[in-house]
C-alpha positions in Angstrom: -1.9 -14.8 25.4 -0.2 -12.5 23.6 2.2 -10.5 25.3 3.5 -8.1 22.3 2.8 -7.6 19.3 5.5 -6.2 17.2 4.1 -6.4 13.9 2.2 -5.2 12.5 1.6 -2.3 15.2 1.7 1.4 15.0 3.6 2.2 18.0 6.5 4.3 18.4 9.1 1.7 18.9 8.3 -0.6 16.4 6.8 2.0 13.9 9.8 1.8 11.5 9.1 -1.9 10.3 5.3 -1.6 10.0 3.3 -2.0 7.9 3.8 -5.3 6.7 3.1 -7.1 4.0 3.5 -10.8 5.9 4.9 -12.4 8.9 3.4 -11.1 11.5 5.2 -11.1 14.8 4.0 -11.8 18.0 5.6 -12.6 21.7 3.5 -15.0 23.7 3.2 -15.3 27.5 1.2 -17.2 29.5 -1.2 -14.4 31.2 -2.6 -11.3 30.4 -3.1 -9.6 27.2 -2.6 -7.5 24.3 -4.0 -5.4 21.5 -2.3 -3.9 18.9 -3.2 -1.1 16.4 -1.7 -0.9 12.6 -2.1 0.6 9.2 -3.1 -1.5 6.1 0.0 -0.8 3.3 -0.6 2.1 0.9 -2.6 1.2 -2.2 -0.7 2.5 -5.2 -2.4 0.8 -8.8 -0.2 2.7 -11.3 3.6 1.7 -12.0 6.2 3.8 -9.7 9.7 5.6 -10.2 11.6 4.6 -6.9 14.5 7.3 -7.1 17.5 7.2 -4.8 20.1 10.3 -4.6 23.2 9.0 -2.7 25.1 11.5 -0.2 28.7 11.9 -0.2 29.3 8.4 1.7 27.6 6.0 -0.4 28.9 2.7 0.2 26.8 2.6 3.0 23.6 2.5 1.2 21.6 -0.2 -0.7 18.2 -0.7 -1.8 15.8 -3.5 -2.4 12.3 -4.5 -3.5 10.9 -7.7 -2.0 7.5 -9.2 -3.1 5.1 -10.9 -0.2 7.1 -14.1 0.1 10.3 -12.1 0.2 11.8 -12.9 -2.6 14.2 -10.1 -4.1 12.9 -8.1 -7.1 15.7 -5.7 -7.6 18.6 -4.6 -5.7 20.7 -2.0 -6.0 24.2 -1.6 -3.9 28.3 -0.4 -4.9 26.5 2.7 -5.3 28.5 6.0 -6.6 28.7 8.9 -4.4 26.3 11.8 -5.3 24.5 10.2 -8.1 20.6 9.6 -9.0 19.6 6.2 -9.1 16.3 5.3 -10.7 14.2 1.8 -10.9 10.7 1.4 -12.7 8.4 -0.5 -11.0 5.5 -1.9 -12.9 4.9 -5.0 -10.5 1.6 -7.1 -10.7 -1.1 -7.5 -8.2 0.4 -8.2 -4.7 2.1 -7.0 -1.6 5.8 -5.2 -1.7 8.5 -4.4 0.6 10.9 -1.6 -0.6 14.0 -0.7 1.8 16.5 1.3 1.7 19.4 0.5 4.2 22.3 2.1 5.7 24.6 0.5 7.5 26.0 2.9 9.5 22.4 4.3 11.3 23.1 7.6 9.5 20.4 8.1 6.6 21.0 9.7 3.8 21.4 13.1 6.1 22.2 13.4 9.5 22.5 16.9 11.1 25.2 15.6 13.6 27.6 14.9 10.6 27.1 17.5 7.6 30.6 15.9 6.3 28.3 13.2 4.8 26.3 15.3 2.3 23.0 14.9 1.4 20.9 12.2 -0.7 17.1 11.5 -0.5 14.6 8.9 -1.5 11.0 9.1 -2.9 8.5 7.3 -5.1 7.3 9.0 -8.3 4.8 8.6 -11.2 5.9 8.2 -15.0 5.4 12.0 -15.4 7.7 12.3 -12.4 5.0 13.9 -9.8 6.3 13.0 -6.6 3.7 10.2 -4.8 5.7 10.1 -1.9 8.6 11.6 0.2 10.8 9.9 2.8 12.6 11.7 5.9 16.6 11.5 4.7 17.2 11.6 8.2 16.0 8.0 8.9 19.1 6.4 10.7 19.1 2.8 10.0 16.5 2.3 6.9 13.4 3.0 5.3 11.1 0.3 5.2 8.1 1.0 3.3 5.4 -1.4 2.0 2.3 -1.3 -0.3 -0.3 -3.0 -2.6 -0.7 -3.0 -6.4 -4.2 -4.3 -7.2 -7.4 -5.3 -5.2 -6.3 -4.1 -1.6 -4.2 -7.1 0.8 -7.4 -8.3 3.0 -7.4 -11.5 5.5 -11.1 -12.5 4.4 -13.6 -15.2 6.0 -14.9 -17.8 3.3 -17.9 -15.9 1.5 -17.0 -12.8 1.6 -17.1 -12.1 -2.0 -20.8 -13.6 -2.3 -21.8 -10.6 0.0 -21.7 -7.7 -2.6 -22.0 -8.6 -6.3 -20.9 -5.9 -9.4 -21.9 -6.1 -12.4 -22.1 -6.0 -15.6 -17.9 -6.7 -15.2 -17.2 -5.6 -18.3 -19.3 -2.8 -18.7 -19.8 -0.1 -21.1 -20.9 2.4 -18.7 -23.8 1.7 -16.1 -22.7 -0.4 -13.0 -24.6 -2.2 -10.5 -23.2 -3.0 -6.8 -26.0 -5.6 -5.3 -25.3 -5.5 -1.8 -26.8 -9.0 -0.7 -26.6 -10.5 3.0 -25.3 -7.0 4.5 -27.4 -5.4 7.2 -27.1 -1.1 7.4 -25.6 1.7 6.2 -22.9 0.9 3.4 -21.0 3.4 1.7 -19.6 2.6 -1.9 -16.5 4.1 -3.4 -14.9 3.9 -6.7 -11.7 4.7 -7.6 -9.6 4.8 -11.4 -5.9 3.3 -11.4 -4.5 6.9 -10.1 -6.3 6.3 -6.9 -8.7 9.2 -7.3 -12.3 9.0 -6.0 -14.9 9.3 -8.8 -18.1 8.3 -7.4 -19.4 7.7 -4.3 -22.7 7.0 -2.8 -24.6 5.5 0.3 -27.3 3.4 1.0 -29.0 1.0 3.6 -27.9 -2.4 2.4 -30.5 -5.5 2.8 -31.6 -8.2 0.6 -32.6 -5.8 -2.1 -29.9 -3.2 -1.4 -28.8 -2.1 -5.5 -26.2 0.9 -6.2 -26.5 2.0 -9.5 -23.6 3.9 -10.9 -22.7 5.3 -14.3 -19.3 5.6 -15.9 -20.2 6.5 -19.3 -18.2 9.8 -19.0 -15.3 8.0 -18.2 -12.3 6.6 -19.7 -11.9 3.1 -20.8 -9.8 1.0 -18.5 -9.4 -0.5 -14.9 -11.6 0.9 -11.9 -11.8 -0.1 -8.3 -14.9 -0.3 -6.2 -14.7 -0.6 -2.7 -18.0 -1.3 -0.7 -17.8 -0.1 3.0 -19.5 -1.9 5.6 -19.1 -1.5 9.6 -18.0 -5.1 9.6 -16.2 -5.5 6.4 -14.4 -3.8 3.4 -14.7 -5.4 0.1 -12.5 -4.3 -2.7 -13.1 -5.7 -6.6 -11.9 -4.4 -10.1 -14.1 -3.5 -12.9 -13.3 -2.9 -16.4 -14.3 -0.2 -18.3 -14.6 -0.2 -22.3 
């Protein structure tokens, strides 16, 4: 039986290393049971800029970007004091981890030690709009995971056959054919900036089909999300 689920888990004690892309950690004992709550990594389908500003003690800090297998894609260390570093991340589909570490556990700012100065870490889009700001008083590390692509799901065999989305590519009209699900279904369509552009609800069944018109939207990639009480599916479509 599971005694404690370390990751994925959003309980306060373990929350700084969650959510995760890979390597769930579970402590097993021979009695009882245990359940866990956790969040999926964020979905970011645009290039992002990781911006790190060091404080007066930059020798303590480093930043790593890793893929789902734990391979280091980017590492920044031996940093200069009071300096801004920017790394553009335009990565293929997958799940990625960004970790900013302080070897002396005081973060980029710390109210009890103002002599170290103040830094920050944040994610920007290519137009320098802030996508996510992180607390500078983080102690040991900032641990952040995100997905590029359709989302990261562990699926049972056959899930992809539950929904057909066609034509793909499309010149405008998109059909979402929901075959073997029963009950209420919500379909969301997002652009590659993560903005919801279309939404509809319907009753799924053997002949359940929803129709969307994207003819007024620009060419490019879009994400179709089908939400049912038992499963969530995401698929890409191309608008010509």
